[in-house]
C-alpha positions as a printed NumPy array, in Angstrom:
array([[125.786,  55.958, 220.461],
       [125.847,  59.39 , 218.815],
       [122.65 ,  58.575, 216.916],
       [120.962,  57.549, 220.161],
       [122.035,  60.771, 221.854],
       [120.735,  62.796, 218.908],
       [117.406,  61.006, 219.112],
       [117.136,  61.564, 222.887],
       [118.042,  65.247, 222.558],
       [115.481,  65.78 , 219.787],
       [112.814,  64.047, 221.874],
       [113.632,  66.236, 224.88 ],
       [113.484,  69.395, 222.747],
       [110.078,  68.439, 221.414],
       [108.696,  68.494, 224.971],
       [110.127,  71.942, 225.819],
       [108.701,  75.393, 225.394],
       [109.872,  77.067, 222.145],
       [112.127,  79.533, 223.947],
       [113.817,  76.71 , 225.881],
       [114.112,  74.279, 222.98 ],
       [116.599,  76.223, 220.852],
       [119.665,  75.046, 222.746],
       [118.376,  71.478, 222.964],
       [117.741,  71.373, 219.207],
       [121.264,  72.556, 218.578],
       [122.612,  69.754, 220.779],
       [120.523,  67.266, 218.775],
       [121.881,  68.63 , 215.499],
       [125.475,  68.423, 216.764],
       [125.024,  64.766, 217.745],
       [123.343,  63.991, 214.419],
       [126.221,  65.604, 212.519],
       [128.737,  63.662, 214.581],
       [126.864,  60.41 , 213.943],
       [126.734,  61.075, 210.221],
       [130.476,  61.686, 210.128],
       [131.231,  58.548, 212.096],
       [129.044,  56.485, 209.804],
       [130.727,  57.909, 206.696],
       [134.14 ,  57.054, 208.128],
       [133.382,  53.31 , 208.366],
       [135.428,  51.412, 205.728],
       [133.404,  49.686, 203.044],
       [134.529,  46.216, 204.11 ],
       [133.205,  46.917, 207.601],
       [129.792,  48.101, 206.486],
       [126.54 ,  46.132, 206.622],
       [123.46 ,  46.913, 204.591],
       [119.785,  46.229, 205.05 ],
       [116.349,  47.717, 205.421],
       [113.844,  47.94 , 208.246],
       [110.112,  47.637, 207.88 ],
       [107.095,  46.399, 209.828],
       [109.228,  45.819, 212.913],
       [111.737,  43.599, 211.118],
       [115.214,  43.937, 209.649],
       [116.262,  42.359, 206.351],
       [119.819,  42.377, 205.027],
       [123.322,  41.381, 206.01 ],
       [123.62 ,  39.386, 209.221],
       [125.577,  42.189, 210.875],
       [122.805,  44.652, 210.041],
       [120.099,  42.347, 211.414],
       [122.156,  41.545, 214.515],
       [122.624,  45.251, 215.226],
       [118.889,  45.817, 214.845],
       [118.124,  42.96 , 217.238],
       [120.728,  44.271, 219.684],
       [118.915,  47.601, 219.798],
       [115.645,  45.774, 220.404],
       [117.304,  43.766, 223.167],
       [118.499,  46.934, 224.863],
       [115.038,  48.446, 224.581],
       [113.341,  45.392, 226.089],
       [115.955,  44.133, 228.54 ],
       [118.081,  47.179, 229.312],
       [121.522,  48.433, 228.415],
       [124.313,  47.356, 230.765],
       [126.668,  49.996, 229.338],
       [124.456,  52.984, 230.064],
       [122.584,  51.383, 232.964],
       [119.246,  52.108, 231.304],
       [116.506,  49.674, 232.409],
       [114.579,  48.015, 229.63 ],
       [110.835,  48.064, 229.112],
       [110.349,  44.803, 231.005],
       [112.142,  46.003, 234.137],
       [110.786,  49.552, 234.006],
       [107.136,  48.537, 233.63 ],
       [107.432,  45.826, 236.274],
       [109.109,  48.137, 238.774],
       [106.584,  50.922, 238.264],
       [103.591,  48.597, 238.575],
       [105.054,  46.634, 241.492],
       [105.467,  49.887, 243.423],
       [101.684,  50.225, 243.182],
       [100.525,  46.601, 243.29 ],
       [102.461,  43.348, 242.923],
       [ 99.436,  41.473, 241.578],
       [ 99.015,  44.022, 238.773],
       [102.711,  43.741, 237.937],
       [102.429,  39.953, 237.677],
       [ 99.404,  40.244, 235.374],
       [101.267,  42.711, 233.149],
       [104.199,  40.295, 232.81 ],
       [101.902,  37.378, 232.036],
       [ 99.685,  39.069, 229.466],
       [101.987,  41.685, 227.936],
       [105.672,  41.821, 228.766],
       [106.53 ,  38.189, 228.03 ],
       [104.844,  38.557, 224.626],
       [106.675,  41.708, 223.568],
       [109.418,  39.719, 221.868],
       [107.124,  37.373, 219.94 ],
       [107.049,  39.407, 216.719],
       [110.837,  39.693, 216.608],
       [111.212,  35.935, 217.058],
       [108.602,  35.281, 214.38 ],
       [110.153,  37.373, 211.602],
       [113.881,  36.746, 212.086],
       [115.961,  33.616, 211.719],
       [116.311,  31.657, 214.975],
       [120.105,  31.655, 214.666],
       [120.011,  35.464, 214.9  ],
       [117.535,  35.71 , 217.8  ],
       [119.048,  33.264, 220.277],
       [120.889,  35.973, 222.195],
       [117.745,  38.107, 222.309],
       [115.638,  35.19 , 223.586],
       [118.166,  34.443, 226.324],
       [118.239,  38.096, 227.402],
       [114.432,  38.232, 227.535],
       [114.297,  35.111, 229.72 ],
       [116.753,  36.685, 232.149],
       [114.776,  39.939, 232.222],
       [111.508,  38.062, 232.785],
       [113.047,  36.039, 235.588],
       [114.06 ,  39.248, 237.358],
       [110.65 ,  40.78 , 236.692],
       [108.777,  37.805, 238.13 ],
       [111.064,  37.845, 241.169],
       [109.992,  41.447, 241.815],
       [106.285,  40.692, 241.327],
       [106.284,  37.428, 243.308],
       [108.688,  38.47 , 246.053],
       [110.873,  35.422, 245.378],
       [112.975,  34.064, 242.526],
       [110.953,  30.961, 241.673],
       [112.609,  30.673, 238.238],
       [116.033,  30.072, 239.788],
       [117.385,  26.816, 238.271],
       [119.553,  26.348, 241.373],
       [116.512,  25.943, 243.64 ],
       [115.978,  27.334, 247.141],
       [119.246,  26.158, 248.647],
       [122.49 ,  24.447, 247.729],
       [122.106,  20.709, 247.322],
       [118.306,  20.761, 247.029],
       [116.864,  17.634, 245.426],
       [115.493,  18.351, 241.934],
       [116.275,  22.1  , 242.133],
       [114.443,  22.97 , 238.894],
       [111.123,  21.517, 240.08 ],
       [109.502,  24.858, 240.939],
       [110.899,  26.577, 237.841],
       [109.506,  23.84 , 235.629],
       [106.149,  24.002, 237.396],
       [105.889,  27.759, 236.927],
       [106.563,  27.184, 233.219],
       [103.369,  25.161, 232.844],
       [ 99.968,  26.578, 231.966],
       [ 98.05 ,  27.977, 234.909],
       [ 95.315,  25.391, 234.324],
       [ 97.959,  22.676, 234.782],
       [ 99.133,  24.073, 238.09 ],
       [101.795,  26.345, 236.603],
       [102.319,  30.078, 236.465],
       [101.845,  30.684, 232.759],
       [105.502,  31.603, 232.222],
       [106.676,  30.793, 228.695],
       [110.373,  30.013, 228.3  ],
       [111.403,  32.292, 225.448],
       [114.378,  30.197, 224.339],
       [112.078,  27.191, 223.86 ],
       [109.427,  28.925, 221.81 ],
       [109.229,  28.617, 218.008],
       [107.321,  31.616, 216.576],
       [109.56 ,  31.57 , 213.498],
       [108.475,  28.04 , 212.619],
       [104.839,  28.896, 213.21 ],
       [104.892,  31.989, 210.997],
       [106.936,  30.241, 208.276],
       [104.489,  27.336, 208.015],
       [101.594,  29.786, 207.697],
       [103.449,  31.917, 205.156],
       [104.632,  29.037, 202.984],
       [101.084,  27.744, 202.642],
       [ 99.827,  31.161, 201.563],
       [102.721,  31.802, 199.162],
       [102.482,  28.455, 197.39 ],
       [ 98.704,  28.371, 197.448],
       [ 96.433,  25.373, 197.95 ],
       [ 93.978,  23.541, 195.693],
       [ 91.284,  25.94 , 196.947],
       [ 93.337,  29.151, 197.273],
       [ 95.465,  31.006, 194.728],
       [ 99.197,  31.382, 195.439],
       [100.322,  34.649, 196.948],
       [103.801,  34.432, 195.371],
       [103.661,  32.067, 192.407],
       [107.174,  32.923, 191.173],
       [108.622,  31.192, 194.262],
       [107.221,  27.802, 193.252],
       [110.677,  26.45 , 192.191],
       [111.807,  27.047, 195.78 ],
       [108.738,  26.339, 197.904],
       [106.637,  24.211, 195.558],
       [103.393,  25.033, 193.845],
       [ 99.835,  24.609, 195.088],
       [ 99.838,  20.927, 194.11 ],
       [102.065,  20.055, 197.099],
       [ 99.002,  20.594, 199.297],
       [ 96.713,  18.424, 197.183],
       [ 95.284,  15.481, 199.088],
       [ 96.467,  12.913, 196.527],
       [100.08 ,  14.064, 197.066],
       [ 99.984,  13.29 , 200.804],
       [100.882,  16.781, 202.068],
       [101.037,  15.512, 205.666],
       [104.253,  13.674, 204.752],
       [105.807,  15.633, 201.887],
       [104.525,  19.201, 201.424],
       [107.857,  20.825, 202.462],
       [110.039,  18.518, 200.332],
       [110.659,  21.074, 197.537],
       [111.478,  23.762, 200.086],
       [113.903,  21.539, 202.03 ],
       [115.699,  20.607, 198.775],
       [116.164,  24.252, 197.779],
       [119.31 ,  24.83 , 199.864],
       [117.611,  27.93 , 201.264],
       [118.975,  29.111, 204.597],
       [115.395,  29.537, 205.773],
       [114.638,  25.918, 204.866],
       [117.675,  24.738, 206.778],
       [116.692,  26.673, 209.892],
       [113.129,  25.417, 209.593],
       [114.416,  21.846, 209.734],
       [116.623,  22.732, 212.708],
       [113.609,  24.169, 214.535],
       [111.611,  21.013, 213.894],
       [114.433,  18.889, 215.275],
       [114.731,  21.177, 218.309],
       [111.036,  20.714, 219.083],
       [111.394,  16.964, 218.691],
       [114.216,  17.089, 221.231],
       [112.009,  18.998, 223.693],
       [109.254,  16.42 , 223.297],
       [111.702,  13.537, 223.693],
       [112.932,  15.029, 226.97 ],
       [109.336,  15.431, 228.173],
       [108.558,  11.817, 227.224],
       [111.592,  10.619, 229.154],
       [110.583,  12.559, 232.274],
       [107.093,  11.105, 232.079],
       [108.453,   7.575, 231.574],
       [106.765,   7.273, 228.173],
       [109.762,   6.943, 225.883],
       [108.902,   3.36 , 224.966],
       [105.15 ,   3.986, 224.631],
       [104.744,   7.568, 223.4  ],
       [101.183,   8.802, 222.818],
       [100.056,   9.297, 219.234],
       [100.62 ,  12.759, 217.788],
       [ 99.432,  13.999, 214.411],
       [102.203,  16.588, 214.398],
       [105.194,  14.742, 215.823],
       [104.44 ,  11.408, 214.156],
       [104.735,  13.07 , 210.746],
       [108.162,  13.303, 209.03 ],
       [109.928,  16.665, 208.939],
       [108.738,  17.221, 205.362],
       [105.135,  17.199, 206.588],
       [105.559,  18.695, 210.063],
       [102.557,  20.861, 210.897],
       [100.994,  20.516, 207.441],
       [ 97.307,  21.332, 207.449],
       [ 97.415,  22.153, 211.168],
       [ 96.044,  25.414, 212.502],
       [ 97.921,  27.076, 215.36 ],
       [100.917,  24.775, 215.015],
       [102.859,  26.45 , 217.814],
       [ 99.994,  26.131, 220.298],
       [ 99.361,  22.48 , 219.517],
       [103.058,  21.615, 219.692],
       [103.524,  23.135, 223.128],
       [100.161,  21.908, 224.399],
       [101.442,  18.382, 223.752],
       [104.835,  19.065, 225.293],
       [103.369,  20.715, 228.391],
       [100.877,  17.879, 228.891],
       [103.822,  15.47 , 228.934],
       [105.702,  17.752, 231.308],
       [102.777,  17.64 , 233.735],
       [103.043,  13.843, 233.721],
       [106.773,  14.229, 234.194],
       [106.322,  16.505, 237.203],
       [103.938,  13.967, 238.733],
       [106.719,  11.389, 238.458],
       [109.324,  13.832, 239.742],
       [107.108,  14.8  , 242.684],
       [106.966,  11.15 , 243.756],
       [110.754,  11.152, 243.874],
       [110.796,  14.024, 246.363],
       [110.531,  13.358, 250.088],
       [106.94 ,  12.969, 251.362],
       [107.322,  16.074, 253.541],
       [108.843,  18.21 , 250.762],
       [106.619,  21.266, 250.546],
       [107.016,  21.429, 246.761],
       [105.654,  17.909, 246.438],
       [102.753,  18.542, 248.813],
       [101.77 ,  21.779, 247.082],
       [101.924,  20.272, 243.599],
       [100.183,  16.969, 244.277],
       [ 97.278,  18.477, 246.203],
       [ 96.533,  21.519, 244.058],
       [ 97.87 ,  21.354, 240.5  ],
       [ 94.567,  20.028, 239.118],
       [ 92.376,  22.34 , 241.188],
       [ 90.824,  25.298, 239.288],
       [ 90.249,  27.263, 242.502],
       [ 93.897,  27.037, 243.56 ],
       [ 95.12 ,  27.731, 240.02 ],
       [ 93.059,  30.916, 239.736],
       [ 95.784,  32.968, 241.439],
       [ 98.057,  32.534, 238.394],
       [ 95.656,  33.87 , 235.754],
       [ 93.383,  36.804, 235.13 ],
       [ 93.429,  40.395, 236.222],
       [ 93.052,  41.394, 239.897],
       [ 89.498,  41.48 , 241.218],
       [ 88.085,  44.66 , 242.683],
       [ 86.11 ,  42.647, 245.255],
       [ 89.166,  40.674, 246.412],
       [ 92.236,  42.924, 246.3  ],
       [ 95.587,  41.652, 247.544],
       [ 98.178,  43.726, 249.331],
       [101.72 ,  43.074, 248.122],
       [102.526,  40.918, 251.164],
       [ 99.317,  38.929, 250.747],
       [ 99.998,  38.293, 247.075],
       [103.6  ,  37.248, 247.742],
       [102.479,  34.788, 250.437],
       [ 99.71 ,  33.377, 248.215],
       [101.94 ,  32.761, 245.184],
       [104.853,  31.394, 247.184],
       [102.59 ,  29.096, 249.21 ],
       [100.922,  27.716, 246.086],
       [104.309,  26.733, 244.647],
       [105.65 ,  25.284, 247.888],
       [108.653,  27.57 , 248.318],
       [109.967,  29.089, 251.544],
       [108.073,  32.271, 252.367],
       [110.202,  35.383, 252.03 ],
       [108.223,  37.128, 254.796],
       [109.331,  34.466, 257.301],
       [113.013,  34.374, 256.356],
       [113.99 ,  36.465, 259.402],
       [111.754,  34.505, 261.798],
       [112.518,  30.841, 261.077],
       [112.671,  28.856, 264.337],
       [111.304,  31.778, 266.364],
       [108.837,  30.766, 269.073],
       [105.089,  31.171, 268.559],
       [102.89 ,  32.332, 271.416],
       [100.093,  29.861, 272.154],
       [ 97.809,  29.078, 275.087],
       [ 97.96 ,  25.352, 274.34 ],
       [100.743,  22.839, 274.785],
       [102.16 ,  21.466, 271.556],
       [105.324,  20.536, 269.732],
       [104.79 ,  22.734, 266.654],
       [105.289,  26.126, 268.293],
       [108.207,  27.313, 266.181],
       [108.136,  29.15 , 262.868],
       [108.891,  26.91 , 259.891],
       [110.005,  28.328, 256.504],
       [106.623,  27.591, 254.876],
       [104.328,  28.97 , 257.559],
       [102.588,  25.647, 258.228],
       [103.005,  25.846, 261.998],
       [101.683,  29.398, 262.077],
       [ 98.52 ,  28.486, 260.197],
       [ 97.739,  25.336, 262.188],
       [ 98.742,  26.772, 265.585],
       [ 96.443,  25.555, 268.355],
       [ 95.489,  27.923, 271.15 ],
       [ 96.361,  31.031, 269.139],
       [ 94.782,  34.318, 270.159],
       [ 93.149,  36.676, 267.693],
       [ 90.514,  34.505, 265.996],
       [ 92.422,  34.236, 262.727],
       [ 90.97 ,  30.867, 261.769],
       [ 87.451,  32.18 , 262.373],
       [ 88.12 ,  35.122, 260.075],
       [ 89.466,  32.796, 257.391],
       [ 86.408,  30.536, 257.725],
       [ 83.976,  33.454, 257.674],
       [ 85.594,  34.855, 254.538],
       [ 84.76 ,  31.661, 252.655],
       [ 81.209,  31.583, 254.075],
       [ 80.647,  35.19 , 253.038],
       [ 81.864,  34.755, 249.457],
       [ 79.572,  31.738, 248.992],
       [ 76.713,  33.78 , 250.444],
       [ 77.499,  36.689, 248.1  ],
       [ 77.316,  34.473, 245.028],
       [ 74.141,  32.76 , 246.24 ],
       [ 72.545,  36.193, 246.403],
       [ 73.812,  37.092, 242.919],
       [ 72.186,  33.93 , 241.628],
       [ 68.916,  34.794, 243.351],
       [ 69.037,  31.729, 245.627],
       [ 67.377,  32.478, 249.007],
       [ 69.468,  31.423, 251.973],
       [ 70.201,  31.848, 255.637],
       [ 73.709,  32.449, 256.952],
       [ 76.656,  34.4  , 255.573],
       [ 77.086,  38.074, 254.804],
       [ 74.14 ,  38.19 , 252.388],
       [ 71.924,  35.641, 254.125],
       [ 68.564,  36.561, 255.651],
       [ 69.044,  36.111, 258.529],
       [ 72.836,  35.926, 258.729],
       [ 72.784,  32.855, 260.947],
       [ 71.117,  29.432, 260.971],
       [ 71.099,  29.082, 264.744],
       [ 67.336,  28.611, 265.178],
       [ 66.672,  26.063, 262.418],
       [ 66.333,  23.098, 264.845],
       [ 64.93 ,  24.946, 267.861],
       [ 61.533,  23.223, 267.753],
       [ 63.246,  19.857, 268.069],
       [ 66.067,  20.654, 270.487],
       [ 64.342,  23.092, 272.856],
       [ 63.539,  20.272, 275.228],
       [ 67.276,  19.8  , 275.772],
       [ 68.097,  23.462, 276.418],
       [ 68.208,  23.464, 280.208],
       [ 70.935,  24.144, 282.731],
       [ 71.386,  20.461, 283.624],
       [ 72.672,  19.531, 280.154],
       [ 76.261,  18.272, 280.221],
       [ 78.957,  20.304, 278.474],
       [ 79.628,  17.61 , 275.841],
       [ 75.957,  17.525, 274.946],
       [ 75.877,  21.315, 274.658],
       [ 78.718,  21.101, 272.16 ],
       [ 76.712,  18.592, 270.134],
       [ 73.778,  21.006, 269.989],
       [ 76.026,  23.865, 268.883],
       [ 77.896,  21.851, 266.26 ],
       [ 74.708,  20.653, 264.595],
       [ 74.1  ,  24.178, 263.282],
       [ 75.347,  24.677, 259.71 ],
       [ 76.82 ,  27.854, 258.228],
       [ 74.358,  28.284, 255.345],
       [ 70.918,  26.918, 254.553],
       [ 70.161,  27.476, 250.845],
       [ 66.83 ,  26.99 , 249.085],
       [ 67.58 ,  25.974, 245.466],
       [ 64.128,  24.656, 244.64 ],
       [ 63.658,  27.314, 241.946],
       [ 66.893,  26.468, 240.098],
       [ 66.382,  24.421, 236.897],
       [ 68.281,  21.142, 236.808],
       [ 69.249,  21.444, 233.135],
       [ 68.755,  24.89 , 231.518],
       [ 68.284,  24.849, 227.727],
       [ 71.252,  23.242, 225.91 ],
       [ 73.176,  22.115, 229.007],
       [ 73.722,  18.358, 228.843],
       [ 74.924,  18.156, 232.439],
       [ 72.259,  17.888, 235.129],
       [ 72.814,  19.901, 238.303],
       [ 72.304,  17.494, 241.249],
       [ 71.607,  20.215, 243.83 ],
       [ 68.975,  21.998, 241.733],
       [ 65.492,  21.75 , 243.212],
       [ 66.809,  20.946, 246.699],
       [ 67.204,  22.67 , 250.052],
       [ 70.805,  22.191, 251.161],
       [ 72.79 ,  22.604, 254.354],
       [ 76.336,  23.901, 253.972],
       [ 79.034,  23.775, 256.65 ],
       [ 82.358,  25.332, 255.599],
       [ 85.665,  23.965, 256.868],
       [ 89.287,  24.997, 256.378],
       [ 92.198,  22.592, 256.389],
       [ 95.706,  23.75 , 257.298],
       [ 98.792,  21.835, 256.162],
       [ 99.512,  19.105, 258.715],
       [100.445,  15.418, 258.696],
       [ 97.293,  14.621, 256.717],
       [ 99.056,  16.152, 253.709],
       [101.731,  13.452, 253.854],
       [ 99.293,  10.736, 252.769],
       [ 98.161,   9.656, 249.31 ],
       [ 94.507,  10.599, 249.871],
       [ 93.266,  14.14 , 249.274],
       [ 93.066,  15.84 , 252.712],
       [ 90.102,  18.006, 251.696],
       [ 88.062,  15.002, 250.582],
       [ 88.932,  13.068, 253.726],
       [ 87.888,  15.997, 255.888],
       [ 84.687,  16.485, 253.887],
       [ 83.608,  12.864, 254.311],
       [ 84.445,  12.839, 258.03 ],
       [ 82.464,  15.993, 258.844],
       [ 79.447,  14.889, 256.792],
       [ 79.43 ,  11.57 , 258.653],
       [ 79.768,  13.341, 262.013],
       [ 76.646,  15.383, 261.304],
       [ 74.473,  12.27 , 261.057],
       [ 76.073,  10.859, 264.217],
       [ 75.286,  14.079, 266.084],
       [ 71.704,  14.014, 264.851],
       [ 71.337,  10.43 , 266.089],
       [ 72.857,  11.394, 269.452],
       [ 70.369,  14.231, 269.867],
       [ 67.519,  11.832, 269.073],
       [ 68.896,   9.508, 271.729],
       [ 68.838,  12.354, 274.284],
       [ 65.264,  13.069, 273.263],
       [ 64.316,   9.511, 274.163],
       [ 64.232,   7.872, 270.752],
       [ 64.636,   4.081, 271.174],
       [ 67.8  ,   2.535, 269.76 ],
       [ 67.304,   1.484, 266.133],
       [ 64.358,   3.858, 265.61 ],
       [ 64.462,   7.056, 263.536],
       [ 64.044,  10.14 , 265.681],
       [ 62.787,  13.644, 264.83 ],
       [ 66.259,  15.121, 264.277],
       [ 67.309,  12.479, 261.739],
       [ 63.928,  12.848, 260.011],
       [ 64.468,  16.601, 259.812],
       [ 67.946,  16.087, 258.376],
       [ 66.577,  13.88 , 255.612],
       [ 64.589,  16.831, 254.27 ],
       [ 67.817,  18.407, 253.074],
       [ 70.377,  17.676, 250.383],
       [ 70.488,  15.943, 246.997],
       [ 71.19 ,  12.807, 249.011],
       [ 68.658,  12.966, 251.875],
       [ 70.377,  13.853, 255.128],
       [ 73.759,  14.678, 253.567],
       [ 75.268,  17.964, 254.666],
       [ 77.513,  19.653, 252.107],
       [ 80.947,  20.263, 253.6  ],
       [ 83.005,  22.551, 251.352],
       [ 86.587,  22.231, 252.578],
       [ 89.245,  24.805, 251.682],
       [ 92.721,  23.302, 251.8  ],
       [ 96.059,  24.835, 252.709],
       [ 96.907,  25.629, 249.079],
       [ 93.406,  26.952, 248.242],
       [ 92.485,  23.576, 246.772],
       [ 88.887,  22.689, 247.462],
       [ 86.788,  19.601, 248.018],
       [ 84.162,  18.261, 245.635],
       [ 81.288,  19.847, 247.574],
       [ 82.696,  23.277, 246.709],
       [ 82.489,  22.405, 243.027],
       [ 78.928,  21.139, 243.504],
       [ 77.841,  24.435, 245.079],
       [ 79.635,  26.41 , 242.358],
       [ 77.878,  24.302, 239.726],
       [ 74.503,  25.088, 241.304],
       [ 75.16 ,  28.834, 241.363],
       [ 76.531,  28.864, 237.794],
       [ 73.398,  27.021, 236.62 ],
       [ 71.115,  29.6  , 238.25 ],
       [ 73.104,  32.504, 236.804],
       [ 73.155,  30.957, 233.323],
       [ 69.411,  30.298, 233.374],
       [ 68.821,  33.965, 234.158],
       [ 71.463,  35.204, 231.695],
       [ 70.018,  33.524, 228.603],
       [ 66.69 ,  35.255, 229.153],
       [ 68.285,  38.587, 228.277],
       [ 71.253,  37.746, 226.051],
       [ 71.65 ,  35.829, 222.805],
       [ 73.988,  33.173, 224.198],
       [ 73.765,  29.455, 224.847],
       [ 73.16 ,  28.283, 228.391],
       [ 76.17 ,  25.953, 228.153],
       [ 78.565,  28.771, 227.261],
       [ 77.029,  31.088, 229.827],
       [ 77.355,  28.471, 232.539],
       [ 81.021,  27.966, 231.648],
       [ 81.592,  31.711, 231.899],
       [ 79.998,  31.947, 235.346],
       [ 81.799,  28.834, 236.545],
       [ 85.146,  30.437, 235.736],
       [ 84.142,  33.644, 237.505],
       [ 83.103,  31.738, 240.613],
       [ 86.29 ,  29.668, 240.647],
       [ 88.38 ,  32.804, 240.414],
       [ 86.446,  34.729, 243.083],
       [ 86.452,  31.822, 245.534],
       [ 90.052,  30.902, 244.772],
       [ 91.178,  34.473, 245.411],
       [ 89.221,  34.527, 248.67 ],
       [ 90.865,  31.309, 249.844],
       [ 94.382,  32.426, 248.899],
       [ 93.908,  35.804, 250.547],
       [ 92.336,  34.269, 253.655],
       [ 95.315,  32.012, 254.307],
       [ 97.76 ,  34.839, 253.548],
       [ 96.019,  37.198, 255.968],
       [ 95.964,  34.536, 258.667],
       [ 99.698,  34.007, 258.322],
       [100.597,  37.7  , 258.175],
       [ 98.399,  38.588, 261.146],
       [ 99.903,  35.807, 263.239],
       [103.399,  36.751, 262.137],
       [102.715,  40.207, 263.519],
       [100.965,  39.141, 266.734],
       [102.162,  35.689, 267.761],
       [105.896,  35.502, 267.081],
       [107.795,  35.934, 270.338],
       [110.385,  38.593, 269.654],
       [113.489,  38.747, 271.828],
       [114.029,  37.286, 275.321],
       [111.004,  36.688, 277.516],
       [112.82 ,  37.711, 280.76 ],
       [113.854,  41.195, 281.864],
       [117.519,  42.12 , 282.387],
       [118.367,  43.031, 286.015],
       [121.399,  44.182, 287.963],
       [123.872,  46.964, 287.313],
       [123.311,  46.769, 283.551],
       [119.834,  48.204, 283.923],
       [118.448,  50.621, 286.479],
       [114.726,  50.888, 287.234],
       [114.834,  54.599, 286.458],
       [115.969,  53.784, 282.909],
       [112.64 ,  52.094, 282.165],
       [110.698,  55.028, 283.588],
       [112.789,  57.481, 281.575],
       [112.29 ,  55.605, 278.301],
       [108.569,  55.173, 278.98 ],
       [108.189,  58.911, 279.566],
       [110.112,  59.783, 276.395],
       [108.039,  57.346, 274.346],
       [104.821,  59.17 , 275.242],
       [106.415,  62.658, 275.457],
       [108.992,  62.765, 272.655],
       [111.252,  65.761, 272.225],
       [109.855,  67.607, 269.181],
       [112.876,  69.901, 268.868],
       [110.879,  73.026, 269.68 ],
       [113.529,  74.441, 272.004],
       [116.496,  73.955, 269.716],
       [118.214,  77.267, 268.982]])
């Protein structure tokens, strides 16, 4: 403690003006002298020795443990002094500015700060540190996400499978998770030891780095092909009675236990998939494998995904966690919210980001905690007019004022239009379309029906036949350079009609709601076209002018593309088809100016599009919910109090004071 105070005082003095630093330097010297005396007074039998270098401590266990304790306090905070650690301090500072930025900092930086310490110290000495880091990260994510989704107890007491959300968040983002890495499960020590042992002993093609250790770790011949290194290369090391060898074997067994648990969850214990790493004996574990740690946990996480699929089936059909996972965990658009840095074109407010992340994981929304079961104002009769914990009723509310669903829909239309323009694809409709509407595309055919005697139902048919975007992709190459995949929409003129799909009873079925909605709307378009032809006098069974016009569009003649954005930002297959078209156009242009393959360039643009559109969808739903929370929740009683408890003059008095508040100008 005295050494820490001396260090703090010296640091403070260094930042002062010379005339002000004299006293501070004296305080630092006094603390340093006190620390030196205290250290000298420690009895020999109580002392621990070691050295520090390159961010690691080597020596007696007590010395190493003290070093790791200091690192723990620096990262996770000191409960004695109340000092917040780096993880909490950085998260709090960033979250005060932007929750999305704070989450990105945790994902890409803060959760990796401990990796070096775990890699260069024995696992038996870092277990406390790893546990402390996990606790600090859990608190940090709770701040950034607005909810504690890593709570192993779940959302409420007695919840079925309470660790479901925590385990989902611990998956890769591409698997539907949040990218959180459980520190106590990781094995950086094993990874670094395998790499180091290979370099120290040498290989048939590389000289040994530390030849004198061959009696302990084996010589370069242990990696020779004829000696079967994949089954025996660590045999000499394991027989050396080295503490490091013992802990290496313990780490291997710990990883096998993790995999066994994942196999059991997935129901694959009796028929486990083949694994080059895990099928090898301990004496050959990871031999000849690059990035052992990554491959080990890639296998384990893949099994955990299968396990969560099984676990989801065991939840109730209406369980929001099940619905959110089953409909979106394989969707790259929905998963985009968990990875990458914030986008300048699609910024989230803190409330929007909290709603988006919580919705994606199927947890109760923190912003609705105080409003659950409150009444929603609607101009239509319906049973679902009360606030539910997940915001489903708010988003699907019928007869709601404010045009929120239109704004959500238009946001998706506009982002598609923006990317069509970036790709140089001419189009009508959307923010960047010329013109910004497609309303006149069938005028020459339908003008005969535009008279005042047309029935209201028929007018609706005419209006609903108009798509959101008409894109001309005839200049887009179907297969640019080295791309093996052919783009079906390239060379076509396509009609696009965007739809959004809120969470309703359709999400309680086994079929994908977005695909069902996409197929239904596409089919309805052809029915409407046939109905218009019928009104125009086309005989039954004949092909009329409207159907003929429709067949000029689409990769499949007459098929309207219906990109559907689901309640969890998952998207239908037509969205992917449009994204593929735009990525192809961008890649074809990119390779003309840069030395890159078309295949790699297309992959890059595809990821950018998925992220931009995924962010737009997440933010659109979040804004819809937050706007309706503000405007449509009935707050307080709907009737006015009367009688002696309230006089009419009271209302007039309060109304006057609201618009003419006392500013305190006449206070003496």
